[in-house]
C-alpha positions as CSV (number, residue, x, y, z in Angstrom):
1,M,-17.8,-28.0,24.3
2,K,-16.7,-30.3,21.6
3,I,-19.4,-31.9,19.4
4,S,-18.9,-35.4,18.0
5,T,-19.3,-36.1,14.3
6,V,-22.4,-38.1,14.9
7,D,-23.9,-35.4,17.0
8,F,-23.1,-32.9,14.2
9,Y,-24.9,-35.0,11.6
10,N,-27.9,-35.6,13.9
11,K,-28.3,-31.9,14.5
12,N,-27.6,-30.8,10.9
13,A,-29.1,-33.8,8.9
14,Q,-31.8,-31.8,7.1
15,E,-29.4,-29.1,6.0
16,F,-26.8,-31.6,4.9
17,Y,-29.4,-33.5,3.0
18,K,-30.8,-30.4,1.3
19,N,-27.3,-29.2,0.3
20,T,-25.9,-32.5,-1.0
21,I,-28.8,-34.7,-2.3
22,N,-28.7,-33.2,-5.8
23,V,-24.9,-32.9,-6.3
24,D,-23.9,-34.4,-9.6
25,M,-21.8,-37.4,-8.9
26,S,-22.1,-39.1,-12.3
27,E,-18.4,-38.9,-13.1
28,H,-17.5,-40.6,-9.8
29,Y,-20.2,-43.2,-10.3
30,R,-19.0,-44.0,-13.8
31,R,-15.4,-44.5,-12.7
32,F,-16.6,-46.8,-9.8
33,E,-19.0,-48.8,-12.0
34,E,-16.2,-49.7,-14.4
35,Y,-14.9,-52.2,-11.8
36,L,-18.3,-53.7,-10.9
37,P,-19.6,-56.9,-12.5
38,P,-23.4,-56.8,-13.1
39,E,-25.5,-57.6,-10.0
40,S,-22.5,-56.8,-7.7
41,R,-23.1,-56.3,-4.0
42,I,-22.3,-52.9,-2.6
43,L,-22.0,-51.9,1.1
44,D,-22.5,-48.2,1.4
45,A,-20.7,-47.5,4.7
46,G,-21.5,-44.0,6.0
47,C,-24.3,-43.7,3.5
48,G,-25.3,-40.2,4.6
49,S,-28.3,-39.0,2.7
50,G,-28.6,-42.3,0.7
51,R,-27.8,-40.5,-2.6
52,E,-25.2,-43.1,-3.7
53,S,-27.3,-46.0,-2.4
54,L,-30.3,-44.8,-4.5
55,Y,-28.2,-44.4,-7.6
56,F,-26.8,-47.9,-7.4
57,L,-30.2,-49.4,-6.5
58,T,-31.6,-48.0,-9.7
59,K,-28.8,-49.6,-11.6
60,G,-29.7,-53.1,-10.3
61,Y,-27.0,-53.6,-7.7
62,N,-27.6,-55.4,-4.5
63,L,-27.2,-52.8,-1.8
64,R,-26.8,-52.6,2.0
65,A,-26.2,-49.3,3.8
66,F,-25.4,-48.0,7.2
67,D,-24.6,-44.7,8.9
68,A,-23.7,-43.7,12.5
69,S,-26.2,-40.9,12.6
70,A,-29.7,-41.8,13.5
71,E,-31.1,-38.9,11.5
72,M,-29.1,-39.8,8.4
73,V,-30.3,-43.4,8.8
74,R,-33.9,-42.1,8.8
75,L,-33.4,-39.8,5.8
76,S,-31.6,-42.4,3.7
77,S,-34.2,-45.1,4.6
78,E,-36.9,-42.7,3.4
79,L,-35.1,-41.9,0.2
80,T,-34.1,-45.4,-0.8
81,G,-36.7,-47.6,0.7
82,L,-33.9,-49.7,2.2
83,S,-33.8,-50.7,5.9
84,V,-30.6,-48.7,6.5
85,K,-28.9,-49.8,9.7
86,Q,-27.3,-47.5,12.3
87,G,-23.8,-48.4,13.3
């Protein structure tokens, strides 16, 4: 039986979250931020754990986020305080 990507993340959300939430992404963030004017709007499509969303929120950016997995939406909403959408 083939499992869909969304089903995989719904079933493995806690493990994925635990294994990725503390990964150091600072170099990637820095390179991305070079192109952002202050107070930019960011759409975090496929936001997963919400790790990137949280980072950019703390930097003052206006952020919206969504993910296809209901479990990842729940976890990222809890982490960021955003109303992350499922889609």
